[in-house]
N, C-alpha and C positions, 0 to 999 in steps of 0.2 A: 754694956763696957770692954772695952778694949785693952791688952799690956803692948807697947809698943820698948819693944832692948835691940837697942844699937853696939855693934862690937865692926869693928878691925880699926880704929883709927892708930894711932901711937905715934911714932917721931920716924923722918924721911927726909931725909936731904931735897933742895931744892931742885927739882926735874924728874925727883922720881912718882912713885905711882904707894894707888893705896886703893883698897877697894870696902868700902863701907857693905855690913850690912842689917834690915833693919826686918827684926822676926814679930808679928804677930800675933797675937794673940787676943783671947775668947772671942766675945759676939763679932766678925767677924764679915763682912760683904764686902762681894766682890763685884761693883760698882763705885766703892770708896775709891777717892784719889785717893794716892802718894805723897808724900814730895821730902826732902832735905829742906832744910834749915838748916845754917850758922851761925851763929853771936862768939865775939870780942866780946871781952868785959871793955863794960866802960860803957859800950856799943848795941845800936839796935837791930831785935836778930831780924836774918835775910832769906829771903826765900833762895835758893842755891840750883833748883831744879826742885820740877814736879810734871807727876806722872799723874794721866787718868785711868781707870779701868781698860775704855780703850786704850790704851798707847798710847794716847795724845802725849810731849811732850814741851814740857817749855824750861829756858836755863837761865840767868843772870850773865847778861852780857859777857859778867865779868870772866866767867869760869863756860861761856860756849865755847864750843872745842875742844876743850878739853875736856871737861869731867866727861860724864853717862848717866841717865838715869833709869832703869829698865826694872822690873819684877817677874813674882811669876807669883799666881795664884794657886795655884795648886797647892805655894809651898806659904803663903803667907805672907811673904815675900816681898823687897824693894831690897834693892843695891844702885853703891850710888859709885861707875869704876871712876878715879882721880888721877888723869894721866897727869905731866910739868907738871908737879904743884912749886908753887911760889911760896914764899916767905908772908903775902896776905891771904891763904889761904888757913894759915892759924889760925882756931877756932873748936869751940864746943861743938860739934853739929848735928844736929839734932833731928830723928825722923816723927814724920807726919802723916795721918788720918782723918777723911775729915767724911760722914756720911751723909748722908740727907737730914740727919739729930744731931748730929755729937763732932765734937772735936777732940783729936786723943793726941799726946802728945810725949815720944818718950824721954831718959832721961839726959840723954844725948854721949856721945864720946871725943875726947881728943885728940884733934888731930892738930901734930906739930910739923911745919915743917921748918927746916935749918936751913943759914941761907951756905 
């Protein structure tokens, strides 16, 4: 069982920055893939950024060059540095954890970008 708790969301003006954190606890495996997803009410949840245990990353085209995902395996934490935020980035951002046996989701943290 893995528990994920996100933090760092809030209200920011367009062009600003936020840094999200996701702390994982429970039975954590270092080889797990972790990611950030986001969801707007009424829309499908979409992958924002993903990072493997080896450090390989993948980003949605809409955030490439603006967002950076990283992880600290010693602290069982994944981060999402969000720069040059746009109003369309407004969403609930959720942390995701996947090992070879299961998938887990955090409850999310709200990011609101004002114009």
